[in-house]
C-alpha positions in Angstrom: -31.4 4.6 -12.4 -34.8 5.9 -11.6 -38.0 3.8 -11.0 -41.0 4.7 -13.1 -44.5 3.5 -12.4 -46.8 3.1 -15.5 -50.4 2.1 -15.2 -51.9 0.0 -18.0 -55.4 1.4 -18.7 -56.8 -1.7 -20.2 -56.2 -4.1 -17.3 -55.4 -1.6 -14.5 -52.0 -3.2 -13.5 -49.2 -0.8 -12.5 -45.9 -1.9 -14.0 -42.5 -0.8 -12.5 -39.7 0.1 -14.8 -36.0 1.0 -14.2 -35.4 4.0 -16.5 -32.0 5.3 -17.6 -31.7 8.6 -19.4 -29.2 9.2 -22.1 -28.5 11.9 -24.8 -29.3 11.0 -28.4 -26.7 12.8 -30.5 -28.4 12.3 -33.8 -31.8 13.7 -32.7 -30.2 16.0 -30.1 -32.8 15.1 -27.5 -32.8 13.3 -24.2 -34.1 9.7 -24.4 -34.6 6.9 -21.9 -34.1 3.2 -21.8 -36.7 1.3 -19.7 -36.5 -2.2 -18.4 -39.6 -3.8 -16.7 -38.5 -5.1 -13.3 -41.9 -6.0 -11.9 -45.4 -4.8 -11.0 -47.5 -3.7 -8.1 -50.1 -6.1 -6.7 -53.6 -4.9 -5.5 -52.3 -4.0 -2.1 -49.5 -1.9 -3.6 -46.7 -4.3 -2.8 -43.8 -4.7 -5.3 -43.8 -8.2 -7.1 -40.6 -8.7 -9.1 -40.9 -10.1 -12.6 -40.0 -13.7 -13.3 -36.5 -13.1 -14.8 -35.4 -11.2 -11.7 -36.9 -13.6 -9.2 -35.0 -16.7 -10.5 -32.4 -17.9 -8.0 -28.8 -17.9 -9.5 -27.3 -21.4 -9.3 -24.4 -21.7 -7.0 -22.1 -23.1 -9.7 -22.6 -20.0 -11.8 -22.2 -17.6 -9.0 -19.1 -19.2 -7.6 -17.3 -19.6 -11.0 -14.6 -17.0 -11.3 -14.1 -15.2 -14.6 -11.4 -16.6 -16.8 -8.7 -14.3 -18.2 -6.0 -12.1 -17.1 -6.0 -10.7 -13.6 -5.6 -6.9 -13.6 -2.7 -5.5 -11.7 -3.8 -3.7 -8.6 -0.6 -1.8 -7.9 2.6 -1.5 -10.0 5.7 0.5 -9.5 9.3 0.5 -10.5 12.0 0.9 -7.9 15.8 1.3 -8.2 17.5 -1.6 -6.5 21.2 -1.6 -7.5 22.8 0.3 -4.6 20.5 -1.1 -2.0 21.1 -4.7 -3.2 24.9 -4.1 -2.9 24.5 -2.7 0.6 22.2 -5.6 1.5 24.9 -8.1 0.4 27.6 -6.2 2.2 25.5 -6.1 5.4 24.7 -9.8 5.2 28.3 -10.9 4.5 29.8 -8.8 7.3 27.0 -9.5 9.8 25.9 -5.9 10.2 22.3 -6.5 9.6 22.2 -9.3 12.1 24.0 -7.1 14.7 21.5 -4.3 14.1 18.6 -6.7 14.3 19.8 -8.1 17.6 20.5 -4.7 19.2 17.6 -2.7 17.8 14.8 -5.3 16.9 12.1 -2.7 16.5 13.9 -0.1 14.5 16.8 -1.7 12.6 15.0 -1.5 9.3 14.5 2.2 9.7 18.2 2.6 10.5 19.3 0.6 7.5 17.0 2.6 5.3 18.4 5.9 6.5 22.0 4.6 6.1 21.1 3.3 2.6 20.0 6.8 1.7 23.0 8.5 3.3 25.7 6.4 1.6 24.9 7.1 -2.1 23.3 10.5 -1.5 26.3 11.8 0.4 25.5 15.5 0.8 21.8 15.3 0.4 19.4 16.7 2.9 17.2 14.3 5.0 14.2 16.2 3.6 14.8 14.4 0.3 14.4 11.0 1.9 10.7 10.8 1.2 11.3 11.2 -2.6 14.2 8.8 -2.5 12.2 6.3 -0.6 9.4 6.3 -3.2 11.8 5.5 -6.0 14.3 3.2 -4.3 13.9 -0.2 -2.7 15.0 -0.1 1.0 14.6 -2.3 4.0 11.8 -0.4 5.7 9.8 0.0 2.5 7.8 3.0 3.7 8.4 6.7 4.2 10.1 7.6 7.5 8.8 10.8 8.9 11.3 13.4 10.3 9.8 12.9 13.7 10.6 9.2 13.6 14.1 9.9 12.3 14.7 12.3 15.2 13.2 9.9 17.7 15.3 7.0 16.5 18.5 8.9 16.3 18.7 11.5 19.1 17.5 9.7 22.2 19.6 8.6 25.1 18.0 5.2 24.7 19.8 4.8 21.4 23.2 5.6 22.9 22.6 3.3 25.9 21.6 0.4 23.5 24.7 1.1 21.4 27.1 0.7 24.3 25.1 -2.3 25.6 25.5 -3.9 22.1 29.3 -3.1 22.0 29.8 -5.1 25.3 27.8 -8.1 23.8 29.7 -8.5 20.6 32.5 -11.2 21.0 36.1 -10.2 20.5 36.4 -12.3 17.3 33.9 -9.8 15.7 36.2 -6.8 16.2 37.1 -6.6 12.6 35.7 -4.8 9.6 32.2 -5.8 10.4 32.4 -4.4 13.9 34.0 -1.2 12.6 31.4 -0.8 9.9 28.6 -1.4 12.5 29.9 1.5 14.6 30.3 3.7 11.5 26.7 3.0 10.6 25.7 3.8 14.1 27.7 7.1 14.0 25.4 8.2 11.1 22.7 8.4 13.8 24.7 10.6 16.1 22.7 13.6 14.9 25.6 15.4 13.3 25.0 14.0 9.9 21.2 14.7 10.0 20.4 17.9 8.3 
């Protein structure tokens, strides 16, 4: 909106208008809507009109609008296979073992494993698209640099052997074997 200054010739007062231009389709001409917002005093200072200078009561300003709240972000994710893998991991204790051994990156590892199990021969390049359409523990895209860093470092191998020595003998069952099968997914051989 532009401000327009119009001087009244009869009393010498300069009024200030906010003008908005629009196209009149019927007359095929440009027109303008003007609203008086104030005037200029004798010194040339702007004096707002009475309807704009009234303070808004706090009760009116603080009252939120009633009605439905618009959704900011919606998306649909596939959850079947990851729900099943979550339940298997919880029941066998794999998620707890991974969380204990790799507290900073266990969610990324689980997400990669959740991708590799149903998408058996798929390339890791497809993880980004899969991650956008499926619910997984990490919940975000895992860059190829992060995958390489998490899976191909000597630190990963040393943590794996450290964790193997910490697991009690009573856990050397299906959960222990499944934990090491998950960890073997990160050996680098299965990453394409």
